[in-house]
C-alpha angles and dihedrals in degrees: 000000000000120000114250093243092058088075090059095060096079090047092050090049092050092048093048094047093049093050099050128053117221115251113259116253122244089254091055092048091052091048091051092048091050091051091050091050091049090051091052092050092048091049091051091048091051089050092051092046090052092052092047091049091052091057096037091053095052115121113270120238115199123220141285100052127176134190114259128195111274094014093120092065104034101033092192115214094016121128124229117253122189107251090229090061096052100078096052094039103040106012095239120128138196102032131130131192089029125188132174144190133188127240123203116282116264123250088262091055099254118149117234126203131183112215127191135180146122124289128217090282091054089249121140117251133173133198137193110218128193120208136191111269094228108029099030088225113154114254108176142347135210126195105233099171132029137137136209123201128185118262119255090248091056092050091052094055111111094216095057112116113233089227088064094055110104144074132275120218140174114233126190146206128184124205126210087258090057095252103156113206115202114194121191106212130183114208117195122228090207103059102358090242120156128223124190109225102177148335131222127182125208135181138185117261129217088265093057094252127123120249134176116252120232117231095249092051090049092052091047091052092051093056 
């Protein structure tokens, strides 16, 4: 005759088994870890694709292009870009109210983007940025527009010559051969006259970086 407690053993076993999950095997843990890693990779790929799409879908500006009065504020034809996206996408920091437009790819296949916005002093500034033709990673940047105005304290000084009252700015033009002309212009506050103070010419090298053209190379390219 069985003892009365022998009938309780199956019930205890059932209750214990239902209340506790078996520990996963090493194979199951590895499978779960692999699935989590795959999910992270796919998420990162979607994020990169989204960033690339944002740049690839920018409006296209044909060459040549030349600075026009008021461009620095209105930036006609440019598309809005969230300021938080500018540093990771284009490698430029500290701008607000950012807009961008694409230029045609260079002969070496580099992407080129014009970026505009306001700096910490609420002054307009624009950059030309080169990016890798495959990864869209930023390579180099060149300031193509900026302006510098005298401080209020300087303007209040009695000894300041009226002829010196004005702002200096860098204006740009880009040829179809990617010769980037940078003109330093002084514009008077007194009579709104303009005075050219200097010119520099840059181009994009085979490595995607900007370099200044020498005069003899510039003349050879113009022939």
